C-alpha positions as CSV (number, residue, x, y, z in Angstrom):
1,M,4.9,-41.8,-8.2
2,S,5.2,-41.0,-12.5
3,D,6.8,-37.7,-13.5
4,M,3.5,-37.0,-15.0
5,N,1.6,-36.7,-11.6
6,T,4.6,-35.0,-9.9
7,A,4.3,-32.3,-12.6
8,M,0.3,-32.2,-12.0
9,I,0.9,-32.1,-8.1
10,E,3.5,-28.9,-8.7
11,K,1.0,-27.3,-11.0
12,Y,-1.7,-27.6,-8.4
13,R,0.6,-26.4,-5.7
14,N,2.0,-23.4,-7.5
15,S,-1.6,-21.7,-9.0
16,F,-2.8,-20.8,-5.9
17,L,1.0,-19.0,-5.4
18,S,0.2,-17.6,-8.7
19,E,-3.2,-16.1,-7.6
20,V,-2.0,-14.5,-4.3
21,E,1.0,-13.2,-6.4
22,A,-1.4,-11.2,-8.5
23,N,-4.5,-10.7,-6.4
24,V,-3.0,-9.9,-2.8
25,E,-1.2,-6.8,-2.2
26,E,2.5,-8.1,-1.5
27,G,1.9,-11.3,-2.0
28,E,4.9,-12.0,-4.5
29,W,6.8,-12.1,-0.8
30,V,4.7,-15.3,0.5
31,K,7.5,-17.5,-1.0
32,M,10.2,-15.7,0.5
33,C,8.9,-17.2,4.2
34,M,11.3,-19.2,5.7
35,Q,9.0,-20.8,8.5
36,C,10.9,-19.5,11.4
37,G,7.6,-18.9,13.2
38,V,9.1,-15.4,14.7
39,C,5.9,-13.7,13.3
40,A,3.8,-16.1,15.6
41,G,6.0,-15.5,18.7
42,S,5.7,-11.7,18.1
43,C,2.0,-11.5,17.5
44,P,-0.2,-10.6,20.8
45,L,-3.1,-12.3,19.9
46,G,-0.6,-15.4,18.6
47,N,-2.5,-18.4,20.6
48,A,-5.9,-17.3,19.3
49,W,-5.1,-17.5,15.4
50,E,-6.9,-20.5,13.8
51,H,-3.5,-20.6,11.3
52,T,-0.4,-18.5,12.7
53,P,0.5,-15.9,9.4
54,Q,4.1,-18.5,8.7
55,K,1.4,-22.0,8.2
56,I,-0.9,-19.6,6.2
57,F,1.9,-18.7,3.7
58,M,3.7,-22.7,4.1
59,M,-0.8,-23.6,3.2
60,I,-0.4,-20.9,0.3
61,R,2.4,-22.4,-1.4
62,A,1.6,-25.8,-1.0
63,G,-2.2,-25.1,-2.7
64,K,-4.5,-25.4,0.2
65,R,-6.7,-22.2,-1.5
66,D,-10.0,-23.1,0.2
67,E,-8.4,-23.7,3.8
68,V,-6.8,-20.1,3.7
69,L,-9.7,-18.1,2.2
70,T,-11.7,-19.7,4.5
71,S,-9.7,-19.0,7.1
72,D,-10.5,-16.3,9.9
73,S,-7.2,-16.0,10.5
74,M,-6.4,-12.6,8.5
75,W,-9.4,-11.2,10.5
76,M,-7.3,-11.7,13.5
77,C,-4.8,-9.4,12.5
78,T,-4.4,-6.0,14.4
79,S,-1.8,-4.0,12.0
80,C,0.5,-4.1,15.9
81,Y,3.6,-4.7,13.2
82,N,5.8,-6.5,15.6
83,C,6.1,-8.9,13.0
84,I,7.1,-7.4,10.5
85,V,9.7,-5.4,12.4
86,R,10.7,-8.6,14.0
87,C,10.9,-10.6,10.6
88,P,14.3,-11.9,10.1
89,R,13.7,-11.3,6.1
90,E,11.4,-8.3,6.5
91,L,8.5,-9.7,5.1
92,P,5.1,-7.3,4.9
93,I,3.6,-9.9,6.7
94,T,0.6,-7.3,7.9
95,H,0.0,-6.0,4.8
96,I,-0.1,-9.4,3.3
97,M,-2.8,-10.7,5.8
98,H,-5.2,-7.7,5.4
99,G,-4.6,-8.3,1.5
100,L,-5.9,-12.0,2.2
101,A,-8.6,-10.6,3.9
102,H,-9.8,-8.2,1.2
103,Y,-9.2,-10.9,-1.7
104,A,-11.4,-13.3,0.4
105,K,-14.1,-10.3,1.2
106,R,-14.2,-9.5,-3.2
107,L,-14.6,-13.5,-3.5
108,G,-17.5,-13.6,-1.0
109,I,-15.9,-16.0,1.3
110,V,-15.8,-14.3,4.1
111,P,-16.3,-16.3,7.4
112,K,-19.8,-15.9,8.4
113,G,-20.4,-13.2,11.3
114,Q,-16.9,-12.7,11.5
115,P,-16.6,-9.7,14.2
116,T,-13.5,-7.5,12.6
117,A,-15.3,-8.1,8.6
118,T,-18.4,-6.9,10.2
119,F,-16.8,-3.9,12.0
120,A,-14.3,-2.8,9.1
121,Q,-18.0,-2.9,6.6
122,L,-20.0,-0.8,9.1
123,F,-17.0,1.6,9.5
124,W,-16.3,2.1,5.7
125,D,-20.4,3.0,5.3
126,N,-20.1,4.8,7.7
127,L,-17.1,6.7,7.1
128,M,-18.0,7.5,3.3
129,K,-21.4,9.1,4.5
130,K,-19.6,12.5,5.3
131,G,-16.3,11.6,5.1
132,R,-15.5,11.6,8.8
133,V,-16.6,8.8,11.4
134,N,-19.7,9.4,13.7
135,E,-18.3,7.3,16.2
136,L,-21.9,7.6,17.9
137,K,-23.7,6.1,15.1
138,L,-20.7,3.8,14.4
139,G,-20.9,2.4,18.0
140,I,-25.0,1.4,18.1
141,D,-24.6,0.7,14.8
142,L,-21.9,-2.4,15.7
143,Y,-23.7,-3.3,19.1
144,F,-27.1,-3.9,17.4
145,K,-25.2,-5.7,14.0
146,V,-22.7,-8.1,16.5
147,G,-26.4,-9.0,18.8
148,E,-25.5,-7.4,21.4
149,G,-28.4,-4.1,21.2
150,M,-29.4,-2.2,24.0
151,K,-28.2,-4.5,27.2
152,T,-24.4,-3.7,25.9
153,A,-25.2,0.0,25.0
154,L,-26.6,0.1,28.9
155,K,-23.9,-1.5,30.0
156,N,-21.5,1.2,29.0
157,K,-23.8,4.3,29.5
158,D,-21.3,5.3,32.6
159,I,-18.4,5.0,29.6
160,G,-20.6,7.3,27.7
161,L,-21.4,9.8,29.9
162,A,-17.7,10.0,31.0
163,M,-17.1,11.2,27.4
164,W,-19.8,13.4,27.2
165,K,-18.5,15.6,30.2
166,A,-14.8,15.3,28.9
167,K,-16.2,16.8,25.7
168,R,-15.1,13.5,23.8
169,L,-18.6,12.7,22.4
170,N,-19.7,15.4,20.5
171,P,-23.5,16.3,20.5
172,M,-23.6,17.1,17.2
173,E,-23.0,13.5,16.4
174,F,-26.8,13.0,17.6
175,F,-27.8,14.8,14.5
176,G,-26.0,13.0,11.8
177,G,-22.4,14.8,12.9
178,H,-20.0,17.4,10.9
179,S,-19.3,16.8,7.1
180,I,-16.1,17.3,5.2
181,K,-16.0,20.2,3.0
182,D,-16.1,18.2,-0.2
183,V,-18.1,15.0,0.2
184,S,-18.5,14.1,-3.7
185,G,-14.5,14.5,-4.1
186,L,-14.2,12.0,-1.4
187,H,-16.1,9.6,-3.7
188,K,-14.5,10.9,-6.5
189,I,-11.3,9.9,-5.6
190,I,-12.3,6.6,-3.9
191,A,-14.2,5.4,-7.0
192,K,-10.9,6.6,-9.2
193,A,-8.8,3.9,-6.8
194,Q,-11.2,0.9,-7.4
195,E,-11.1,2.4,-10.9
196,L,-7.1,1.5,-10.8
197,E,-7.4,-1.4,-8.5
198,D,-9.7,-3.2,-11.0
199,A,-7.7,-2.3,-14.1
200,R,-4.5,-4.4,-12.2
201,I,-6.4,-7.0,-11.4
202,A,-7.8,-7.4,-14.6
203,K,-4.4,-6.5,-16.5
204,H,-2.8,-9.7,-13.8
205,G,-5.9,-12.3,-14.8
206,G,-7.4,-12.0,-11.2
């Protein structure tokens, strides 16, 4: 292989790593992974992942952009932090996986029908209305969004009744639930955070 071809391959391989470093939370740590596999062995959902974290990191370094960003692997993370606690190099693996999911969403390439992504969006939309999560409405929205609908709702009626009796289900939620005192203030904080994030992305050419 000629030196020119080798240089082109290296440029291709490094471009996605640079993209991740610039656009993904803690992305600069990806190159520190030594492929020991402790993260995969520590993950309670390790056998359910399409690609385990260390494989994702290897694919990033190999320039496999489409395979990484269209994977549902980063959406499988439950934030248990076992991987971070046990990583010999103390990589912030959980943050990187969530960062990759966020970046994929920002690019509009979330796997179709991904349940975690669906739940995350419903949770966020619910929270932003009044600054508090209306659990009843969130549950109903989720059931119907993922196609379970009334069937699942009826199946869980006994759980709902038990929660009601234990006062874990607030009757006010039927009428929209409680609101924080300053919803507009919350929206301003979120807008400012988004402004700062957009500026950071623009600075790094993301």
